[in-house]
C-alpha positions as CSV (number, residue, x, y, z in Angstrom):
1,Q,-6.2,10.4,18.5
2,V,-4.2,7.2,19.1
3,Q,-1.3,6.8,17.0
4,L,0.2,3.2,17.0
5,V,3.9,2.1,15.7
6,E,4.5,-1.3,15.0
7,S,7.9,-2.7,15.0
8,G,9.4,-6.3,15.0
9,G,8.5,-9.2,12.8
10,G,10.2,-10.3,9.3
11,S,11.3,-13.6,8.5
12,V,12.1,-17.0,10.4
13,Q,11.9,-20.8,9.9
14,A,9.0,-23.2,11.4
15,G,9.7,-23.4,15.2
16,G,11.6,-20.3,15.4
17,S,10.6,-17.2,17.4
18,L,9.7,-13.1,16.3
19,R,8.2,-10.4,18.9
20,L,6.1,-7.6,17.7
21,S,6.1,-4.4,19.3
22,C,3.6,-1.7,19.2
23,A,3.8,1.9,20.6
24,A,0.4,3.7,21.5
25,S,0.9,7.4,21.8
26,G,-1.9,7.7,24.0
27,Y,-4.6,6.2,26.4
28,T,-6.2,3.0,25.4
29,F,-9.3,0.9,26.8
30,C,-8.2,-2.3,25.0
31,M,-5.8,-3.2,22.3
32,A,-5.1,-6.3,20.1
33,W,-3.0,-8.1,17.5
34,F,-4.8,-8.7,14.1
35,R,-3.5,-11.0,11.0
36,Q,-4.5,-11.1,7.6
37,A,-2.9,-13.6,5.2
38,P,-3.6,-13.3,1.0
39,G,-6.9,-14.3,0.2
40,K,-8.2,-15.0,4.0
41,E,-9.9,-12.9,6.4
42,R,-8.8,-11.1,9.1
43,E,-8.3,-12.5,12.4
44,R,-8.0,-11.5,15.8
45,V,-5.1,-13.5,17.6
46,A,-4.8,-12.0,21.1
47,S,-6.2,-9.1,23.2
48,I,-5.8,-7.2,26.0
49,Y,-8.0,-4.7,28.5
50,T,-5.2,-2.3,29.2
51,R,-5.8,-1.3,32.8
52,T,-7.0,-5.2,34.2
53,G,-4.2,-6.9,32.0
54,I,-6.8,-9.4,31.0
55,T,-5.8,-11.1,27.8
56,S,-7.5,-13.5,25.2
57,Y,-6.3,-15.5,22.3
58,S,-7.4,-17.3,19.7
59,D,-7.3,-20.9,19.5
60,S,-5.0,-21.0,16.2
61,V,-2.0,-19.5,18.8
62,R,-3.1,-20.0,22.3
63,G,-0.1,-21.7,24.4
64,R,2.6,-19.9,21.6
65,F,1.5,-16.8,21.5
66,T,2.0,-14.1,24.6
67,T,0.6,-10.7,24.3
68,S,1.6,-8.3,27.3
69,L,1.2,-4.3,27.9
70,N,4.5,-2.2,29.2
71,T,2.5,0.7,30.9
72,A,5.6,2.5,31.6
73,N,6.0,3.0,28.0
74,N,2.9,2.2,27.1
75,T,3.9,-0.5,24.4
76,L,2.4,-3.6,23.5
77,S,4.4,-6.6,22.7
78,L,3.4,-9.9,21.1
79,Q,5.9,-13.0,21.7
80,M,5.6,-15.7,19.1
81,N,7.0,-18.8,19.9
82,S,6.9,-22.1,18.0
83,L,5.7,-20.5,15.0
84,K,4.6,-22.2,11.7
85,P,3.9,-21.8,8.1
86,E,0.2,-21.0,8.4
87,D,1.3,-18.0,10.9
88,T,2.5,-16.1,7.8
89,A,0.7,-12.8,7.7
90,M,0.5,-9.2,7.9
91,Y,0.1,-8.8,11.5
92,Y,-1.6,-5.4,12.6
93,C,-2.1,-3.7,16.2
94,A,-5.2,-2.0,17.2
95,A,-6.7,-0.1,19.9
96,S,-9.7,1.1,21.4
97,V,-10.2,4.0,23.5
98,V,-13.8,3.5,24.0
99,A,-14.8,1.9,27.2
100,R,-17.0,-0.9,25.8
101,I,-16.3,-4.6,26.2
102,S,-16.8,-5.1,22.6
103,C,-13.8,-3.0,22.1
104,P,-14.9,-1.1,18.9
105,Y,-10.8,-1.0,17.5
106,D,-10.9,2.2,15.4
107,Y,-6.9,2.8,15.6
108,W,-4.5,0.9,13.6
109,G,-0.8,0.5,13.2
110,Q,0.8,0.1,9.9
111,G,1.4,-3.5,10.0
112,T,4.4,-5.5,10.0
113,Q,4.8,-8.9,8.3
114,V,5.8,-12.1,9.4
115,T,7.1,-14.7,7.3
116,V,7.7,-18.3,8.5
117,S,9.4,-20.9,6.4
118,S,8.8,-24.6,6.6
């Protein structure tokens, strides 16, 4: 069992920055940030393999968002810069403990709202 506790989020004007954090209570193989806006499908925006630090990003956020893992306290962060109104969504942290490249995310945080106004 892994518990994920998210923090951060909030409201910001377009062009601004926000930082999300996700504290994991135990070992994970990979972690990711997903988002879902009302009426839209859930989208994985960033992911990381925790042992190697290899990251990947969706086209919609690449170059603006950066995810990183603090191994000292097992906390995943998502630094979001140059935010756009279309980034408005509920953001979720997810993790997998299964050592598979496909990362079947089976642990989820409670979600945190990000709202970007124009």
